[in-house]
N, C-alpha and C positions, 0 to 999 in steps of 0.2 A: 502496501500500499506505499503511495507515496505524499506527501506531507502533507498537499491540498488537501486531499480523503480522510485523513487523519484528522488536520484542525478540521472537517467540516462535521466530521463522525462525533468530533469531542464536543461540538457547537450545539451537537444534535442532543447530545447526553445532559449538558448543562442546562438546554432546553429543557427539559423529559424534567433533571433534577429541581430545578423550579418549580417547576407545576408542582409535582407531588410536595415541595416543601408549605406551597399556597395552598393548596388541598389541606395537608396537617395542621398548619393555621387556622383554617374558618371553620374544621372541624373538631377543633378542641379546647378553642378560644371565640369568647359569644363577643359581636357587634364590631366582627372586623369590616371597615370600610373597603382601607387600601392597604396594600402592601408595596413596599418601594426596596429593589432588589439593588442592592451594590452590583460590583461583578464580581466575579468569583475567582478566586487565588487558589493556586494550587504551591501546597508543602513539601519540599523536597525531602526537608528532611526526617517529616513525618510518612509522607507520604500519599496527606488526605488536601479535600476541596475547603476550602470555607469562603461563606458569603453572611453580611450582613444585610437581615431586612429591617426597614423602619415600617413600623404597620400602624396606621391612621393618621401616620404624620409623628407620634411623640412615643414613641413606645419600640427599642431598640433589642430587635432579639438578633443570636447569630446560632450558626449554623455551621457543624464538622460534618465533612459528609468522607469514610474512606474509602469507597466504593462508588463511582456514579454509576454502575449497572445493580446496585443490590442496595436501595434507600426508601426505608423504611422504620416505626418510627422506635425498633429495637436497633437501630442502626444509623441514626443518626444521632449526632451530640447536638445538645438545644443548652445555649449560654441568655442570659437577660437581667438585670440587677434588679431584686426583689422590694427596692425601694422605689423606683424611677417606672417599673413595670406594671401598667395600670388596667390592661387586661384580666378576664376572670377566666378562669380552667372551666369550660363546658363543653364535655363529648359531646358533638351529635353528627356523626356519621352521612346522615344523610344530606348536609351541609354538603354546596359544590363552589366552583371559585369565578361564575358566573353572575356572581351580583355587585363581586368585588374592582373594584381597579388594580391591574398591575401594572406598576408603572417601574425603567428603569433606570439605573444609575445613568447620566448625562456625562461621555467619558471627553475629558479635554482634550483636544485637539494637537495641544503643544506636546 
């Protein structure tokens, strides 16, 4: 596989990971209106992917993924600050991401 094909496949995997993270958030927290994703970063030392999200503009939650092909509640690491995170935990597996805004961090051209 050439580098362009590898990059395209990786971008597809990251898009799927983003969607799975968004579904996790809306199914596990109440009143989610929007999720803004930063750019995914790969850590060579740990071999894991990391992404930060802002939920409803002011709730920061970060995710660590060891494998882009195996993303589930059991395989992702989640962090947030208990003092500043204001969303209520509420499991509702019937919810989907159709009614929320998913935004991407704009990349600086410089």
